[in-house]
C-alpha positions in Angstrom: 0.0 0.0 0.0 1.2 3.5 -0.9 2.1 5.8 2.0 -0.6 8.1 3.1 0.0 11.8 2.7 -1.6 14.5 4.9 -1.7 16.9 2.0 -2.9 16.3 -1.5 -3.8 18.6 -4.5 -6.4 17.8 -7.0 -8.8 19.9 -9.1 -11.5 19.8 -6.5 -9.3 21.1 -3.7 -7.6 23.7 -5.8 -11.0 25.0 -7.0 -12.2 25.0 -3.4 -9.1 27.0 -2.4 -9.7 29.5 -5.1 -13.3 29.9 -4.1 -12.2 30.3 -0.5 -9.7 32.9 -1.6 -12.4 34.9 -3.3 -14.6 34.7 -0.2 -11.7 35.8 2.1 -10.7 38.6 -0.3 -14.4 39.7 -0.3 -14.3 39.8 3.5 -11.2 42.0 3.4 -12.8 44.3 0.8 -16.0 44.5 2.8 -14.1 45.6 5.9 -12.0 48.2 4.2 -14.8 49.5 1.9 -17.2 49.8 4.8 -14.6 51.9 6.7 -14.2 54.2 3.8 -18.0 54.5 3.4 -18.6 55.2 7.1 -16.0 58.0 7.2 -17.1 59.4 3.9 -20.8 59.4 4.9 -19.8 61.3 8.0 -18.7 64.1 5.7 -22.3 64.3 4.4 -21.6 64.4 0.7 -24.2 64.1 -2.1 -25.8 60.6 -1.9 -24.9 60.0 -5.5 -21.2 60.1 -4.5 -21.7 57.2 -2.2 -23.7 54.9 -4.5 -20.7 53.1 -5.8 -19.4 52.4 -2.4 -22.8 51.3 -1.2 -23.1 48.9 -4.1 -19.6 47.6 -3.4 -20.4 46.9 0.3 -23.5 45.0 -0.7 -21.6 43.1 -3.3 -18.8 42.1 -1.0 -21.2 41.3 1.8 -23.2 38.9 -0.5 -20.1 37.5 -2.2 -18.4 36.3 1.0 -21.0 33.8 2.2 -21.9 32.7 -1.3 -18.3 31.9 -2.3 -17.7 30.4 1.2 -20.7 28.1 0.6 -19.4 27.0 -2.8 -16.0 26.4 -1.2 -17.5 24.2 1.5 -19.4 22.2 -1.0 -16.4 21.5 -3.2 -13.9 20.9 -0.4 -16.1 18.6 1.6 -17.2 16.7 -1.5 -13.5 16.1 -2.3 -12.6 15.2 1.3 -15.5 12.7 1.7 -14.6 11.0 -1.6 -10.9 10.8 -0.4 -11.9 9.5 3.0 -13.9 6.7 1.4 -11.0 5.8 -0.9 -8.4 6.0 2.0 -10.5 3.9 4.3 -10.9 1.2 1.6 -7.2 1.1 0.9 -6.3 1.2 4.6 -8.6 -1.7 5.6 -7.4 -3.6 2.6 -3.8 -3.0 3.8 -4.8 -4.2 7.3 -6.1 -7.6 6.2 -2.7 -9.2 5.4 -1.4 -7.9 8.7 -4.1 -9.5 10.8 -3.5 -10.6 13.5 0.2 -11.2 13.7 1.4 -7.7 12.9 -1.0 -5.8 15.0 1.0 -6.3 18.2 -0.6 -6.0 21.6 -2.9 -3.3 20.6 -6.5 -3.9 21.8 -9.5 -3.7 19.6 -10.4 -0.3 20.9 -7.0 1.2 20.5 -6.6 -0.3 17.0 -10.1 0.5 15.6 -10.4 3.9 17.3 -6.8 4.8 16.6 -7.1 4.0 12.9 -10.4 5.7 12.4 -9.3 8.9 14.2 -5.9 8.9 12.6 -7.3 8.4 9.1 -9.9 11.1 9.6 -7.2 13.5 10.7 -5.0 12.7 7.7 -7.9 13.2 5.2 -9.2 16.4 7.0 -5.8 18.0 6.5 -6.7 18.4 2.8 -9.7 20.6 3.7 -8.2 22.3 6.8 -4.7 22.9 5.5 -4.7 23.0 1.7 -7.8 25.0 1.1 -7.2 27.6 3.9 -3.6 28.0 2.7 -4.6 28.6 -0.9 -7.4 31.0 0.2 -5.2 33.0 2.6 -2.4 33.2 0.1 -4.7 34.4 -2.7 -6.5 36.9 -0.5 -3.3 38.2 1.2 -1.4 38.7 -2.1 -4.5 40.4 -3.6 -4.9 42.7 -0.7 -1.2 43.6 -0.6 -1.1 44.3 -4.4 -4.2 46.5 -4.4 -3.1 48.4 -1.2 0.3 49.0 -2.7 -1.3 50.8 -5.6 -2.9 53.2 -3.2 0.0 53.6 -0.7 3.2 51.5 -1.4 4.3 51.8 2.2 1.1 50.3 3.6 1.4 47.6 0.9 4.9 46.8 2.2 3.4 46.5 5.7 0.9 44.0 4.5 3.7 42.1 2.7 5.7 42.1 6.0 2.6 40.7 7.8 2.4 37.9 5.3 6.0 36.9 5.9 5.8 37.3 9.7 2.6 35.2 9.8 4.4 32.5 7.7 7.2 32.5 10.2 4.7 32.1 13.1 3.0 29.3 11.2 6.3 27.5 10.8 7.1 27.8 14.5 3.6 26.7 15.4 4.1 23.6 13.2 7.4 22.8 15.0 5.8 23.2 18.5 2.8 21.2 17.6 4.8 18.4 16.0 6.9 18.0 19.2 3.9 17.4 21.4 1.6 15.6 19.0 3.0 12.1 19.5 2.6 12.5 23.2 -1.0 13.6 22.9 -1.8 10.8 20.5 -0.3 8.2 22.7 -2.2 9.5 25.7 -5.4 9.6 23.7 -4.9 5.9 22.7 -4.3 4.9 26.3 -7.5 6.5 27.5 -9.4 4.6 24.7 -7.7 1.3 25.7 -8.5 1.6 29.4 -12.1 2.8 28.8 -12.7 -0.2 26.4 -11.1 -2.6 28.8 -13.1 -1.3 31.8 -16.4 -1.3 29.8 -15.9 -4.8 28.4 -15.0 -6.4 31.7 -17.3 -4.4 34.0 -18.9 -7.6 35.5 -15.6 -9.2 36.2 -14.2 -6.1 37.8 -17.3 -5.8 40.1 -17.0 -9.5 41.0 -13.4 -9.1 42.2 -13.8 -5.6 43.6 -11.6 -4.0 41.0 -14.0 -1.2 39.9 -12.1 1.4 42.0 -8.7 0.3 40.6 -10.0 0.5 37.0 -11.5 3.9 37.8 -8.1 5.1 39.0 -6.4 3.8 35.9 -8.8 5.7 33.8 -8.4 8.9 35.9 -4.6 8.6 35.6 -4.9 8.2 31.8 -7.1 11.3 31.6 -4.7 13.2 33.8 -1.8 12.3 31.5 -3.9 13.3 28.5 -4.9 16.6 30.1 -1.3 17.4 30.9 -0.2 16.7 27.4 -3.0 18.8 25.9 -2.2 21.6 28.3 1.4 21.7 27.2 0.3 21.6 23.6 -2.3 24.4 24.2 0.4 26.7 25.5 2.2 26.6 22.2 -1.1 27.2 20.4 -1.9 30.2 22.6 1.5 31.8 21.9 1.2 31.4 18.1 -2.4 32.8 18.2 -1.2 35.7 20.3 1.7 36.3 17.9 -0.7 36.7 15.0 -2.6 39.3 17.0 0.6 41.2 17.8 1.6 41.1 14.1 -1.8 42.5 13.2 -1.6 45.2 15.9 1.9 46.3 14.8 0.9 46.3 11.2 -2.1 48.4 12.0 -0.1 51.0 13.9 2.5 51.1 11.1 -0.2 51.6 8.5 -1.9 54.3 10.6 1.5 56.1 10.8 2.0 55.9 7.1 -1.6 56.8 6.3 -1.5 60.0 8.3 1.6 61.2 6.4 0.5 60.0 3.0 -1.6 63.1 2.2 -4.6 60.9 1.4 -8.1 61.9 2.2 -9.7 61.0 5.5 -11.9 58.2 4.1 -8.9 56.7 2.2 -6.8 56.8 5.4 -9.6 54.8 7.1 -9.3 52.2 4.3 -5.5 52.0 4.8 -5.8 51.6 8.5 -8.4 48.8 8.3 -6.5 46.9 5.5 -4.0 45.2 8.0 -6.9 44.5 10.4 -8.9 42.6 7.8 -5.8 41.0 6.4 -4.6 39.8 9.8 -8.0 38.2 10.4 -7.7 36.4 7.1 -4.2 35.2 7.9 -5.1 34.0 11.3 -6.4 30.7 9.9 -2.8 29.7 9.0 -1.8 28.9 12.6 -4.9 26.7 12.9 -3.9 25.1 9.5 -0.4 24.3 10.8 -1.7 22.7 13.9 -3.9 20.5 11.8 -0.9 19.7 9.5 1.2 18.7 12.5 -1.5 16.4 13.9 -2.1 14.9 10.4 1.6 14.3 10.0 1.8 12.4 13.3 -1.3 10.4 12.4 0.2 9.6 9.0 3.4 8.3 10.7 1.4 6.0 13.0 -0.6 4.6 10.0 2.5 4.2 7.9 4.3 2.4 10.7 1.4 0.0 11.0 0.6 -0.5 7.3 4.3 -0.6 6.3 5.0 -3.9 8.1 5.6 -7.1 6.2 2.8 -9.6 6.5 3.4 -12.6 8.7 2.0 -14.8 6.0 2.7 -14.3 2.4 2.8 -16.1 -1.0 6.2 -17.7 -1.6 8.1 -15.6 -4.2 9.9 -18.7 -5.4 6.9 -20.8 -6.2 4.0 -20.5 -8.7 0.9 -19.9 -6.6 -2.0 -22.2 -7.1 -5.2 -23.2 -5.4 -5.6 -26.1 -3.0 -6.4 -29.3 -4.8 -9.8 -31.0 -4.1 -13.2 -29.6 -3.6 -14.2 -31.1 -0.2 -12.8 -30.7 3.3 -9.0 -30.8 3.1 -6.4 -32.9 4.9 -4.3 -30.7 7.1 -0.8 -31.8 8.2 1.8 -30.1 10.4 5.3 -31.6 10.5 7.9 -30.3 12.9 6.2 -26.8 12.8 7.5 -24.0 14.9 6.1 -20.4 14.7 6.3 -17.2 16.6 4.5 -13.8 16.6 7.7 -11.9 16.9 10.6 -12.6 14.5 13.2 -14.7 16.2 10.9 -16.0 19.0 9.3 -19.4 19.1 5.8 -19.5 20.6 4.8 -23.0 19.5 6.6 -26.1 18.4 8.0 -28.3 17.1 4.5 -29.6 16.5 3.3 -32.6 14.6 -0.4 -32.8 13.9 -2.7 -34.4 11.3 -6.3 -33.3 10.9 -8.3 -35.7 8.7 -11.2 -34.3 6.7 -14.3 -33.8 8.9 -12.4 -34.5 12.1 -13.3 -32.6 15.3 -10.3 -31.8 17.4 -9.7 -29.9 20.6 -6.4 -28.2 21.4 -5.8 -27.8 25.1 -2.9 -26.8 27.3 -1.7 -24.2 29.7 -1.6 -20.5 28.9 1.4 -19.7 26.7 1.7 -23.2 25.3 1.0 -21.9 21.8 -2.5 -23.1 21.1 -3.7 -19.9 19.5 -0.4 -19.7 17.6 -1.0 -23.1 16.1 -4.5 -22.0 15.1 -3.0 -19.0 13.4 -0.6 -21.2 11.4 -3.5 -23.4 10.3 -5.5 -20.4 9.2 -2.5 -19.0 7.2 -2.3 -16.0 9.3 1.2 -16.9 10.4 3.9 -18.6 8.4 5.9 -21.5 10.1 9.3 -20.5 11.2 10.4 -24.1 10.5 8.8 -27.4 9.5 6.1 -27.8 6.9 2.4 -27.2 6.8 0.5 -29.0 4.0 -3.0 -28.7 2.7 -4.1 -31.8 0.8 -0.5 -32.7 0.4 0.7 -29.3 -1.0 2.9 -27.0 1.0 0.6 -24.2 2.3 3.2 -21.5 1.5 3.0 -22.4 -2.2 -0.8 -22.0 -2.4 -2.6 -18.8 -3.3 -2.9 -17.0 0.1 -6.4 -15.8 -0.4 -7.6 -19.2 -1.6 -5.9 -20.9 1.3 -7.5 -18.6 3.8 -10.9 -19.0 2.2 -10.9 -22.6 3.5 -11.2 -21.5 7.1 -14.0 -19.8 9.1 -12.7 -18.4 12.4 -14.7 -17.8 15.6 -12.7 -16.1 18.5 -13.5 -15.3 22.1 -14.8 -11.8 21.3 -16.9 -12.0 18.2 -17.6 -8.6 16.6 -21.1 -7.4 16.0 -21.4 -4.9 13.2 -23.6 -1.8 13.8 -26.1 -2.8 11.2 -28.9 -5.2 10.4 -28.9 -8.9 11.4 -28.8 -9.7 7.7 -25.7 -7.5 7.1 -24.0 -9.2 10.0 -24.5 -12.6 8.4 -23.8 -11.5 4.8 -20.5 -10.3 6.0 -19.5 -14.0 5.9 -21.8 -15.1 3.2 -22.4 -12.3 0.7 -24.2 -14.5 -1.9 -26.7 -16.2 0.5 -30.4 -15.5 0.4 -32.6 -14.8 3.4 -33.7 -18.4 3.8 -30.1 -19.6 3.9 -29.2 -16.9 6.5 -32.2 -17.8 8.6 -31.3 -21.5 8.4 -27.7 -20.8 9.6 -29.2 -19.0 12.7 -31.4 -21.9 13.4 -28.5 -24.4 13.1 -26.5 -22.2 15.5 -29.3 -22.5 18.1 -30.8 -19.0 17.5 -34.1 -20.2 15.9 -36.3 -19.2 18.8 -34.4 -15.9 19.2 -34.9 -15.1 15.5 -38.6 -16.0 15.7 -39.0 -13.5 18.5 -37.6 -10.6 16.6 -40.3 -8.3 15.2 -38.2 -7.2 12.3 -36.5 -10.5 11.6 -33.4 -10.2 9.6 -33.9 -6.5 9.4 -33.4 -6.1 13.1 -30.6 -3.6 13.8 -27.8 -4.8 16.0 -25.0 -2.9 17.8 -24.9 0.8 18.3 -28.4 2.2 18.3 -30.0 -1.2 17.9 -30.7 -4.4 19.8 -28.3 -5.5 22.5 -27.4 -9.1 22.5 -26.0 -11.3 25.3 -22.7 -13.0 25.3 -24.2 -16.4 24.3 -26.2 -14.8 21.5 -23.1 -13.1 20.2 -21.1 -16.3 20.2 -24.0 -18.1 18.4 -24.2 -15.3 15.9 -20.5 -15.8 15.1 -21.0 -19.5 14.7 -24.0 -18.8 12.4 -21.6 -16.8 10.3 -19.2 -19.7 10.2 -22.0 -22.1 9.2 -23.4 -19.6 6.6 -19.9 -19.2 5.0 -19.9 -22.8 3.9 -16.1 -23.0 4.6 -15.0 -26.5 5.2 -12.8 -25.9 8.2 -14.0 -24.1 11.3 -11.4 -22.8 13.8 -12.6 -21.9 17.3 -10.3 -19.8 19.6 -11.8 -20.0 23.1 -15.3 -19.4 21.7 -17.2 -19.9 25.0 -14.6 -18.6 27.4 -17.0 -15.9 28.8 -20.1 -18.0 29.0 -21.5 -20.0 31.9 -21.1 -23.8 31.7 -24.6 -24.8 30.6 -24.7 -22.2 27.9 -21.2 -23.1 26.7 -22.1 -26.8 26.5 -25.2 -26.0 24.5 -23.3 -23.7 22.1 -20.6 -26.3 21.4 -23.2 -29.1 21.0 -25.2 -27.1 18.4 -22.1 -26.3 16.5 -20.8 -29.8 16.3 -24.3 -31.2 15.5 -24.4 -29.0 12.3 -20.8 -29.2 11.4 -20.9 -32.8 10.0 -18.5 -33.1 7.1 -16.5 -30.1 8.2 -13.3 -30.1 10.2 -13.5 -28.3 13.6 -10.4 -27.4 15.6 -11.2 -25.7 18.9 -8.7 -24.1 21.3 -9.8 -24.3 24.9 -8.5 -24.6 28.4 -11.9 -24.8 30.2 -12.7 -28.4 29.2 -16.1 -27.6 27.8 -17.2 -29.9 25.0 -14.1 -32.1 25.1 -16.3 -35.2 25.4 -17.9 -34.4 22.1 -14.6 -34.2 20.2 -13.0 -37.0 18.1 -9.6 -36.2 19.6 -8.1 -34.0 22.3 -4.6 -32.8 21.6 -2.7 -31.3 24.6 0.1 -29.0 23.9 2.5 -28.6 26.8 5.4 -26.1 27.1 8.8 -27.6 27.4 11.8 -25.2 27.8 11.9 -21.8 26.1 8.5 -21.7 24.5 8.7 -25.1 22.8 5.7 -27.4 22.7 5.0 -31.0 22.2 1.8 -32.8 21.1 0.1 -35.3 23.4 -3.0 -37.2 22.2 -5.2 -37.9 25.2 -8.4 -39.1 23.6 
C-alpha cells in the first residue's frame, strides 16, 4: 500500500481553495470599503457620490457567504470521496497484517486509533490545503491593491504575510513536538475505557472497579497534561498573529497620516491590515492540523508498512488447494512465533483428517492460538512444513488458502447494522432463507422468531443489544453460513456459563458434519464431544509437544 499523505492537491481542492480565496478577499474588501463608506458618509456628501461604495459593500457582503458556501461544497465533496478511498485502501492493507502484525494493541486502540488517525489525515486536505490557498490568494491580492494606493502600507501587508508565515512554521514545530505524546495519551484513554467497559462484570466481582477507575483517571490526567502543554504553544502562536496585526495596523496608521490621502482613504488604509490579519489567522490553525495529520500519518505508515506474517512464496508458482471437499491438514515439525526470532509453539506434529473434530488444550502460553494462526494461514511457520491436501501451504494462493477457514474467536464482533448484514459479512451471496437457516442451526431459531423485524433487526450501536451467548452463536452462524470446510474456534465460549457453553458447542458440532472443527480451549467444555483432544505442553523456552489424550 502506498504511503498516506496528509496533503494532496487535485482539481476539486484547488477549486475550493480559489473559491475560499475569493470569499476571504471579499471579506477584506468588505471591511476596508465599509470603513471608507462610514467615514465618507460622516462628511455628508451628495448621496450619488456614495452609491458606488454602497453597491460595493453590498456586493462584497453577499459574495463572502456565497463563495464560502461554494468552497465548502467543493472541499467537503473532495474530502469525503478521499476518505472513502483512503478507508478502503487502509482496511485492505490491514487484512494481510491480521492478527500477527497488530502487536498487543487492543481492539479499541486499534479501531479507534485507525479511524481517528485516518480522519485527521484526510481532513488535512480541507483544513490545510484549502485555507492555505485561500489565505495566500487573499493576502497577495490585498497587498497588491493596497500597494497601488499607498506603497508603504502595501509593504506593511507584505511584511505581515512573511511574519505570519514564520509564526505558522514555529507553530508547526511546536505542535509536532507534542503531537506524538497527545496521540499516545489519547490511545491509552481509549484502551483503558474499552477494557473497563468490556469487563465491567468481572471487575465488580473481584472488587476491581475502583482500581479501574483510578487507571482511567490517571490516563485522563496524563492526556490533560499533554493537551495543556500543547495548548500553551497554540496560545503563543495565536497571540503572535494578534501582535503582528496590531503592529501592522499601527504602522499603517502612521504611514496613512503622512500620505496626504483623504480621511476616508486613510480609514481604508488603517483597516486593511486589520482585515488581512484576520484572514491570515487561519494559517496557525492550519499548521496545527498539519502537524496532527503528519503524526497520524506516521502512525498509520508504521502500522501498514509492516511485512505480512503470512505471504505467498516468491519462489513458487501460486496455485489453489487441490480437491473440492474438506481438506487434509498436516503439520510436520512446525515452529512459529508472533515476533521474529521468537518461538511461541513447536516443534509440533499434527494431522487433521477431513471432517475430524479436534480440541487443542494446554496451559496459557503453550502456543494453542499460535498453532491455530498457522492453520488459518495468518502466520507462516518458522520451520517445518504445513501441507493442505499434500501441498505446501506456503506455495498456495494465500487468499484461496484462507478461504478454506472460518474463524470464531472469544470476542466476536457485532457490526452496527442489520442482522442480515452481520451474516452476509461472511456469506455475501446467501439469500434470506439460507441466512435464517444458519441462525437456526446455531441455536438461534427461537431468538430469530421473537424478533419483530426478523433479519432487518438492527444490532449494535443504536440497535438491539445481545447477550454473550447470542453473540457467540451469531459468530457460529456466520461460520456455518460461510460454507467454509474448516471451522477454527479460539476460546469461543470462554466468557459463557457452563450450561450455555455446552449448548453452544453441542449445536455447532451437530451441524458441522462433514466439516473439520479445531477448537482451542482450556476450560474443558465440549471435550467429550470431540473426536480427539490434543494437549500442547510447554517444554523449555517456548517449545511445545503434542500429546493425544483421547
